[in-house]
VODREN-110789 format. One record per residue: residue in three letters; x, y, z of N, C-alpha, C in turn. Coordinates in nm, 4 decimals. Example, Ala and Ser with C-alpha at 12.3 -4.5 7.8 and 13.67 -1.06 7.14 Angstrom:
2
+------+----------+----------+----------+----------+----------+----------+----------+----------+----------+
: vofi :   n_east :  n_north :     n_up :  ca_east : ca_north :    ca_up :   c_east :  c_north :     c_up :
+------+----------+----------+----------+----------+----------+----------+----------+----------+----------+
:  ALA :   1.3190 :  -0.5690 :   0.7800 :   1.2300 :  -0.4500 :   0.7800 :   1.3200 :  -0.3300 :   0.7800 :
:  SER :   1.2850 :  -0.2250 :   0.7080 :   1.3670 :  -0.1060 :   0.7140 :   1.2900 :   0.0030 :   0.7870 :
+------+----------+----------+----------+----------+----------+----------+----------+----------+----------+
***
This chain:
121
+------+----------+----------+----------+----------+----------+----------+----------+----------+----------+
: vofi :   n_east :  n_north :     n_up :  ca_east : ca_north :    ca_up :   c_east :  c_north :     c_up :
+------+----------+----------+----------+----------+----------+----------+----------+----------+----------+
:  UNK :  -0.5822 :   3.2488 :  -1.0773 :  -0.6434 :   3.2383 :  -0.9998 :  -0.6665 :   3.1486 :  -0.9592 :
:  UNK :  -0.5961 :   2.9229 :  -0.9848 :  -0.7081 :   2.7976 :  -0.9226 :  -0.6051 :   2.8584 :  -0.7516 :
:  UNK :  -0.5250 :   2.9551 :  -0.7332 :  -0.5151 :   2.9097 :  -0.5887 :  -0.6215 :   2.9675 :  -0.5349 :
:  UNK :  -0.6932 :   3.0886 :  -0.5161 :  -0.7821 :   3.2107 :  -0.5059 :  -0.9397 :   3.0708 :  -0.5220 :
:  UNK :  -1.0015 :   2.9482 :  -0.5551 :  -1.0999 :   2.9361 :  -0.5324 :  -1.0774 :   2.7894 :  -0.4967 :
:  UNK :  -0.9411 :   2.7798 :  -0.4997 :  -0.9341 :   2.5993 :  -0.4074 :  -0.8835 :   2.6507 :  -0.3044 :
:  UNK :  -0.8386 :   2.8183 :  -0.2403 :  -0.8774 :   2.8364 :  -0.0932 :  -1.0122 :   2.8376 :   0.0046 :
:  UNK :  -1.0953 :   2.8927 :  -0.1114 :  -1.2683 :   2.9010 :  -0.0831 :  -1.2410 :   2.7285 :  -0.1102 :
:  UNK :  -1.2927 :   2.6838 :  -0.1538 :  -1.3148 :   2.5301 :  -0.2309 :  -1.3043 :   2.4624 :  -0.0809 :
:  UNK :  -1.1386 :   2.4572 :  -0.0421 :  -1.1564 :   2.3589 :   0.1438 :  -1.1640 :   2.4447 :   0.2699 :
:  UNK :  -1.1380 :   2.5992 :   0.1774 :  -1.2062 :   2.6264 :   0.3519 :  -1.3391 :   2.5709 :   0.4004 :
:  UNK :  -1.4732 :   2.5970 :   0.2610 :  -1.5933 :   2.5828 :   0.3051 :  -1.6189 :   2.4831 :   0.2931 :
:  UNK :  -1.5354 :   2.3987 :   0.2264 :  -1.5270 :   2.2241 :   0.2351 :  -1.4647 :   2.1702 :   0.3875 :
:  UNK :  -1.3299 :   2.1770 :   0.3813 :  -1.3547 :   2.1583 :   0.5921 :  -1.3468 :   2.1890 :   0.7000 :
:  UNK :  -1.4138 :   2.3806 :   0.6624 :  -1.4981 :   2.3120 :   0.7980 :  -1.6889 :   2.3001 :   0.8163 :
:  UNK :  -1.7477 :   2.3022 :   0.7061 :  -1.8253 :   2.2469 :   0.6483 :  -1.8626 :   2.1026 :   0.7611 :
:  UNK :  -1.7509 :   2.0440 :   0.6626 :  -1.7244 :   1.9270 :   0.7244 :  -1.7133 :   1.8876 :   0.8645 :
:  UNK :  -1.6386 :   1.9925 :   1.0242 :  -1.5868 :   2.0350 :   1.1073 :  -1.7374 :   2.0046 :   1.1794 :
:  UNK :  -1.7838 :   2.0900 :   1.1229 :  -1.8755 :   2.2227 :   1.1628 :  -2.0326 :   2.0332 :   1.2198 :
:  UNK :  -2.0933 :   1.9997 :   1.0989 :  -2.1032 :   1.8741 :   1.0478 :  -2.1112 :   1.7831 :   1.1944 :
:  UNK :  -1.9459 :   1.6920 :   1.1063 :  -1.9371 :   1.5223 :   1.2165 :  -1.8808 :   1.6400 :   1.3682 :
:  UNK :  -1.8721 :   1.7789 :   1.3770 :  -1.9007 :   1.7774 :   1.5922 :  -2.0456 :   1.7882 :   1.6359 :
:  UNK :  -2.1491 :   1.8345 :   1.4718 :  -2.2743 :   1.8272 :   1.6280 :  -2.3062 :   1.7288 :   1.5923 :
:  UNK :  -2.2400 :   1.5554 :   1.5033 :  -2.3190 :   1.5025 :   1.5235 :  -2.2009 :   1.3835 :   1.6067 :
:  UNK :  -2.1516 :   1.4144 :   1.6476 :  -2.1214 :   1.3988 :   1.7287 :  -2.1636 :   1.4275 :   1.8962 :
:  UNK :  -2.1695 :   1.5595 :   1.9398 :  -2.2169 :   1.6595 :   2.0225 :  -2.3810 :   1.5414 :   2.0749 :
:  UNK :  -2.4500 :   1.5735 :   1.9143 :  -2.5665 :   1.5008 :   1.9473 :  -2.5568 :   1.3694 :   2.0409 :
:  UNK :  -2.5612 :   1.2369 :   1.9399 :  -2.4959 :   1.1219 :   1.9252 :  -2.4330 :   1.0904 :   2.1022 :
:  UNK :  -2.2898 :   1.1517 :   2.1432 :  -2.2764 :   1.1255 :   2.2133 :  -2.2909 :   1.1355 :   2.3932 :
:  UNK :  -2.4234 :   1.2687 :   2.3955 :  -2.4977 :   1.2828 :   2.5244 :  -2.5359 :   1.1360 :   2.5778 :
:  UNK :  -2.5467 :   1.0707 :   2.5454 :  -2.6472 :   0.9398 :   2.6623 :  -2.4564 :   0.8846 :   2.6871 :
:  UNK :  -2.4109 :   0.8231 :   2.5901 :  -2.2931 :   0.7920 :   2.6115 :  -2.2651 :   0.8356 :   2.7954 :
:  UNK :  -2.1513 :   0.9794 :   2.7156 :  -2.1764 :   1.1119 :   2.8154 :  -2.1891 :   1.0551 :   2.9818 :
:  UNK :  -2.3371 :   1.0517 :   2.9726 :  -2.4924 :   1.0599 :   3.0539 :  -2.4358 :   0.9798 :   3.1400 :
:  UNK :  -2.4154 :   0.8020 :   3.0744 :  -2.3885 :   0.6789 :   3.2055 :  -2.2873 :   0.7498 :   3.2017 :
:  UNK :  -2.2063 :   0.8305 :   3.1351 :  -2.0087 :   0.7275 :   3.1820 :  -2.0807 :   0.8893 :   3.2532 :
:  UNK :  -2.1440 :   0.9792 :   3.3511 :  -2.1277 :   1.0657 :   3.5193 :  -2.2304 :   1.0706 :   3.5598 :
:  UNK :  -2.2467 :   0.8630 :   3.5582 :  -2.3514 :   0.8697 :   3.6219 :  -2.5118 :   0.9027 :   3.6583 :
:  UNK :  -2.5033 :   0.9400 :   3.5457 :  -2.6966 :   0.9962 :   3.5573 :  -2.6333 :   1.0886 :   3.4814 :
:  UNK :  -2.5318 :   1.2140 :   3.5619 :  -2.5248 :   1.3438 :   3.6011 :  -2.5485 :   1.3941 :   3.5032 :
:  UNK :  -2.7004 :   1.4882 :   3.4543 :  -2.6363 :   1.5311 :   3.3577 :  -2.6707 :   1.6809 :   3.2634 :
:  UNK :  -2.6471 :   1.7769 :   3.3250 :  -2.5529 :   1.8551 :   3.4051 :  -2.4539 :   1.8305 :   3.3830 :
:  UNK :  -2.3192 :   1.7223 :   3.3892 :  -2.1910 :   1.7629 :   3.4583 :  -2.1850 :   1.6704 :   3.2602 :
:  UNK :  -2.2719 :   1.5732 :   3.2043 :  -2.2476 :   1.6067 :   3.0895 :  -2.2375 :   1.6336 :   2.9742 :
:  UNK :  -2.3745 :   1.7200 :   2.9810 :  -2.3637 :   1.7782 :   2.9075 :  -2.2508 :   1.9467 :   2.9018 :
:  UNK :  -2.2418 :   1.9567 :   2.9311 :  -2.0879 :   2.0058 :   2.9991 :  -2.0004 :   2.0181 :   2.9848 :
:  UNK :  -1.9586 :   1.8508 :   3.0272 :  -1.8060 :   1.7816 :   2.9397 :  -1.8641 :   1.8382 :   2.7629 :
:  UNK :  -1.9879 :   1.8156 :   2.7077 :  -2.0393 :   1.7744 :   2.5984 :  -1.9874 :   1.8830 :   2.4815 :
:  UNK :  -2.0358 :   2.0143 :   2.5717 :  -1.9994 :   2.0850 :   2.5489 :  -1.8562 :   2.1752 :   2.5179 :
:  UNK :  -1.8053 :   2.1317 :   2.6205 :  -1.6853 :   2.1591 :   2.6339 :  -1.5496 :   2.0657 :   2.5463 :
:  UNK :  -1.6459 :   1.9998 :   2.5014 :  -1.5729 :   1.8893 :   2.3785 :  -1.6025 :   1.9335 :   2.1965 :
:  UNK :  -1.7052 :   1.9795 :   2.2386 :  -1.7720 :   1.9892 :   2.0613 :  -1.6098 :   2.1200 :   2.1190 :
:  UNK :  -1.6672 :   2.2870 :   2.2084 :  -1.5458 :   2.3292 :   2.1746 :  -1.4041 :   2.2964 :   2.0936 :
:  UNK :  -1.3646 :   2.1853 :   2.2072 :  -1.2220 :   2.1639 :   2.2219 :  -1.1636 :   2.0847 :   1.9977 :
:  UNK :  -1.2530 :   2.0204 :   1.9715 :  -1.2464 :   1.9735 :   1.8675 :  -1.2776 :   2.0705 :   1.7104 :
:  UNK :  -1.4125 :   2.1773 :   1.7688 :  -1.3531 :   2.3050 :   1.6588 :  -1.2723 :   2.3444 :   1.6447 :
:  UNK :  -1.1832 :   2.4238 :   1.7613 :  -1.1255 :   2.5113 :   1.7813 :  -0.9224 :   2.4043 :   1.7233 :
:  UNK :  -0.9525 :   2.2168 :   1.7225 :  -0.8399 :   2.2036 :   1.7198 :  -0.8951 :   2.1637 :   1.5599 :
:  UNK :  -0.9964 :   2.1865 :   1.4745 :  -0.9834 :   2.1141 :   1.3733 :  -0.9184 :   2.2209 :   1.2725 :
:  UNK :  -1.0822 :   2.3036 :   1.3038 :  -1.0776 :   2.5070 :   1.2494 :  -0.9207 :   2.5326 :   1.2724 :
:  UNK :  -0.8252 :   2.5070 :   1.3312 :  -0.6792 :   2.5725 :   1.3851 :  -0.6278 :   2.5061 :   1.2920 :
:  UNK :  -0.5840 :   2.3149 :   1.2430 :  -0.5524 :   2.2794 :   1.1762 :  -0.5880 :   2.2702 :   1.0029 :
:  UNK :  -0.7076 :   2.3267 :   0.9804 :  -0.7341 :   2.3651 :   0.8650 :  -0.6487 :   2.4963 :   0.8049 :
:  UNK :  -0.6805 :   2.5867 :   0.9253 :  -0.6400 :   2.7373 :   0.8547 :  -0.5184 :   2.7134 :   0.8886 :
:  UNK :  -0.4216 :   2.6509 :   0.9308 :  -0.3054 :   2.6089 :   0.9593 :  -0.1998 :   2.5153 :   0.8462 :
:  UNK :  -0.2267 :   2.4718 :   0.7794 :  -0.2366 :   2.4046 :   0.6608 :  -0.2574 :   2.5193 :   0.4959 :
:  UNK :  -0.3495 :   2.5361 :   0.4976 :  -0.3874 :   2.6101 :   0.4153 :  -0.2787 :   2.7072 :   0.3587 :
:  UNK :  -0.1841 :   2.6435 :   0.4370 :  -0.0884 :   2.7600 :   0.3385 :   0.0623 :   2.6446 :   0.2695 :
:  UNK :   0.0121 :   2.5019 :   0.2860 :   0.1403 :   2.4036 :   0.2905 :   0.0459 :   2.3840 :   0.1557 :
:  UNK :   0.1617 :   2.2975 :   0.0571 :   0.0617 :   2.2587 :  -0.0974 :   0.1579 :   2.2686 :  -0.1972 :
:  UNK :   0.1174 :   2.2374 :  -0.2855 :   0.1634 :   2.2653 :  -0.4314 :   0.0938 :   2.4461 :  -0.4436 :
:  UNK :   0.0702 :   2.5009 :  -0.5407 :  -0.0246 :   2.6066 :  -0.5895 :  -0.0310 :   2.5164 :  -0.7259 :
:  UNK :  -0.1354 :   2.4814 :  -0.7438 :  -0.2549 :   2.4737 :  -0.8606 :  -0.2203 :   2.5722 :  -0.9388 :
:  UNK :  -0.1985 :   2.4929 :  -1.0396 :  -0.1684 :   2.6623 :  -1.2368 :  -0.3453 :   2.5348 :  -1.3179 :
:  UNK :  -0.3487 :   2.4573 :  -1.2815 :  -0.4533 :   2.3783 :  -1.3781 :  -0.5712 :   2.3384 :  -1.2764 :
:  UNK :  -0.6485 :   2.2618 :  -1.3491 :  -0.7620 :   2.2819 :  -1.2947 :  -0.7433 :   2.1145 :  -1.2018 :
:  UNK :  -0.6959 :   2.0205 :  -1.2898 :  -0.6207 :   1.8822 :  -1.2226 :  -0.5355 :   1.9107 :  -1.0404 :
:  UNK :  -0.4895 :   1.9970 :  -1.1221 :  -0.4296 :   2.0256 :  -0.9738 :  -0.5171 :   2.0674 :  -0.8129 :
:  UNK :  -0.6092 :   2.1812 :  -0.9219 :  -0.6932 :   2.1918 :  -0.8023 :  -0.7845 :   2.0748 :  -0.6741 :
:  UNK :  -0.7707 :   1.9989 :  -0.7869 :  -0.8748 :   1.8880 :  -0.7147 :  -0.7806 :   1.7883 :  -0.6310 :
:  UNK :  -0.6333 :   1.7414 :  -0.6785 :  -0.5046 :   1.6655 :  -0.6667 :  -0.4896 :   1.7166 :  -0.5029 :
:  UNK :  -0.4964 :   1.8953 :  -0.5360 :  -0.4481 :   1.8847 :  -0.3436 :  -0.5759 :   1.9628 :  -0.2710 :
:  UNK :  -0.7408 :   1.9794 :  -0.3399 :  -0.8423 :   1.9422 :  -0.2357 :  -0.8184 :   1.8401 :  -0.1899 :
:  UNK :  -0.8141 :   1.7158 :  -0.2752 :  -0.8115 :   1.5788 :  -0.1920 :  -0.7254 :   1.5646 :  -0.1482 :
:  UNK :  -0.5879 :   1.5632 :  -0.1174 :  -0.5255 :   1.5600 :   0.0111 :  -0.5441 :   1.6530 :   0.0836 :
:  UNK :  -0.5440 :   1.7759 :   0.1044 :  -0.5796 :   1.8938 :   0.2159 :  -0.6795 :   1.8065 :   0.3462 :
:  UNK :  -0.8041 :   1.8130 :   0.2197 :  -0.9525 :   1.7106 :   0.2699 :  -0.9519 :   1.6067 :   0.3722 :
:  UNK :  -0.8799 :   1.4655 :   0.2793 :  -0.8720 :   1.3945 :   0.3704 :  -0.7407 :   1.3610 :   0.4300 :
:  UNK :  -0.6299 :   1.4623 :   0.4425 :  -0.6188 :   1.5346 :   0.6177 :  -0.7152 :   1.5147 :   0.6876 :
:  UNK :  -0.7674 :   1.6799 :   0.6704 :  -0.8676 :   1.6793 :   0.8048 :  -0.9265 :   1.5517 :   0.8077 :
:  UNK :  -0.9764 :   1.5205 :   0.6965 :  -1.0550 :   1.3768 :   0.7336 :  -1.0372 :   1.2827 :   0.7916 :
:  UNK :  -0.8661 :   1.3184 :   0.8022 :  -0.8356 :   1.1302 :   0.9056 :  -0.8117 :   1.1957 :   1.0723 :
:  UNK :  -0.7920 :   1.3693 :   1.0628 :  -0.7675 :   1.3571 :   1.1882 :  -0.8996 :   1.4018 :   1.2700 :
:  UNK :  -1.0516 :   1.4448 :   1.1879 :  -1.0558 :   1.4224 :   1.2660 :  -1.1310 :   1.2480 :   1.3035 :
:  UNK :  -1.1177 :   1.2156 :   1.2328 :  -1.1026 :   1.0589 :   1.2769 :  -1.0036 :   0.9761 :   1.3624 :
:  UNK :  -0.9044 :   1.0373 :   1.3724 :  -0.7703 :   0.9939 :   1.4596 :  -0.9453 :   1.0501 :   1.6295 :
:  UNK :  -0.8704 :   1.1849 :   1.6226 :  -0.9395 :   1.2567 :   1.7312 :  -1.1045 :   1.1497 :   1.7718 :
:  UNK :  -1.1874 :   1.1766 :   1.6826 :  -1.2804 :   1.0669 :   1.7116 :  -1.2690 :   0.9550 :   1.8054 :
:  UNK :  -1.1731 :   0.8664 :   1.6932 :  -1.1591 :   0.7418 :   1.7912 :  -1.0270 :   0.7362 :   1.9607 :
:  UNK :  -0.9946 :   0.8525 :   1.9207 :  -0.9112 :   0.9332 :   2.0402 :  -1.0744 :   0.9227 :   2.1299 :
:  UNK :  -1.1381 :   1.0220 :   2.1287 :  -1.2257 :   1.0358 :   2.2615 :  -1.3442 :   0.9683 :   2.2715 :
:  UNK :  -1.3612 :   0.8638 :   2.2000 :  -1.4448 :   0.7134 :   2.1854 :  -1.3513 :   0.6195 :   2.3571 :
:  UNK :  -1.1731 :   0.6820 :   2.2959 :  -1.1557 :   0.5760 :   2.3590 :  -1.1043 :   0.5863 :   2.5011 :
:  UNK :  -1.1560 :   0.7125 :   2.5306 :  -1.0878 :   0.7838 :   2.6804 :  -1.1999 :   0.6817 :   2.7220 :
:  UNK :  -1.3485 :   0.7954 :   2.7124 :  -1.4599 :   0.8016 :   2.7160 :  -1.5342 :   0.5908 :   2.7412 :
:  UNK :  -1.3980 :   0.5424 :   2.6904 :  -1.5317 :   0.3604 :   2.6535 :  -1.4047 :   0.4013 :   2.8169 :
:  UNK :  -1.2664 :   0.4409 :   2.8875 :  -1.1833 :   0.3892 :   2.9387 :  -1.3283 :   0.4260 :   3.0355 :
:  UNK :  -1.3459 :   0.5480 :   3.0305 :  -1.3932 :   0.6077 :   3.1681 :  -1.4981 :   0.5304 :   3.1941 :
:  UNK :  -1.5874 :   0.5209 :   3.1483 :  -1.7512 :   0.4705 :   3.1171 :  -1.6982 :   0.2825 :   3.2356 :
:  UNK :  -1.6586 :   0.2903 :   3.1825 :  -1.5238 :   0.0973 :   3.1886 :  -1.5646 :   0.0868 :   3.3565 :
:  UNK :  -1.4287 :   0.2061 :   3.3405 :  -1.4302 :   0.2733 :   3.5430 :  -1.5578 :   0.2916 :   3.6142 :
:  UNK :  -1.6483 :   0.3652 :   3.5425 :  -1.7937 :   0.3566 :   3.5766 :  -1.8369 :   0.2543 :   3.6170 :
:  UNK :  -1.8285 :   0.1896 :   3.5689 :  -1.9604 :   0.0716 :   3.5638 :  -1.8961 :   0.0174 :   3.6501 :
:  UNK :  -1.7535 :  -0.0017 :   3.6715 :  -1.6780 :  -0.1399 :   3.7373 :  -1.7249 :  -0.0244 :   3.9300 :
:  UNK :  -1.6782 :   0.0582 :   3.9275 :  -1.7466 :   0.1526 :   4.0334 :  -1.8725 :   0.1167 :   4.1256 :
:  UNK :  -1.9650 :   0.1466 :   3.9760 :  -2.1293 :   0.1070 :   4.0316 :  -2.1384 :  -0.0263 :   4.1191 :
:  UNK :  -2.0067 :  -0.1340 :   3.9984 :  -2.0631 :  -0.2721 :   4.0592 :  -2.0645 :  -0.2807 :   4.1672 :
:  UNK :  -1.9461 :  -0.2512 :   4.2195 :  -1.8873 :  -0.3280 :   4.3284 :  -1.9003 :  -0.1435 :   4.5472 :
:  UNK :  -1.9754 :  -0.0629 :   4.4689 :  -2.1162 :   0.0213 :   4.5211 :  -2.1752 :  -0.0992 :   4.5811 :
:  UNK :  -2.2657 :  -0.2170 :   4.4493 :  -2.3515 :  -0.2890 :   4.4849 :  -2.3233 :  -0.3259 :   4.5492 :
:  UNK :  -2.2301 :  -0.3147 :   4.5506 :  -2.1893 :  -0.4720 :   4.5920 :  -2.1443 :  -0.5387 :   4.8170 :
+------+----------+----------+----------+----------+----------+----------+----------+----------+----------+
***
């Protein structure tokens, strides 16, 4: 019974965290993408939406696959230990994906600003 409750808590917490982080990045990343794409709001919104879908697919896919890995808890202490490990890994992956996206789009923005500067000259 501890295993089933662990699964329920893990899936609920992981999916809620993924949705919350994804929505936060989606909402707050728009202005950054608009600037990166030279004010082209339609392109920025489209890329932002595609990033959100990819983010959900990657993270919820990982959460689903990781469900089968790890010890099967036999008491309440082990439920918390297994949950902390699994949810911690989800959070690390969310952070890595976020940092990677920021790096890639920062590079794109830097290139866009450089091109903008060259076009003015």
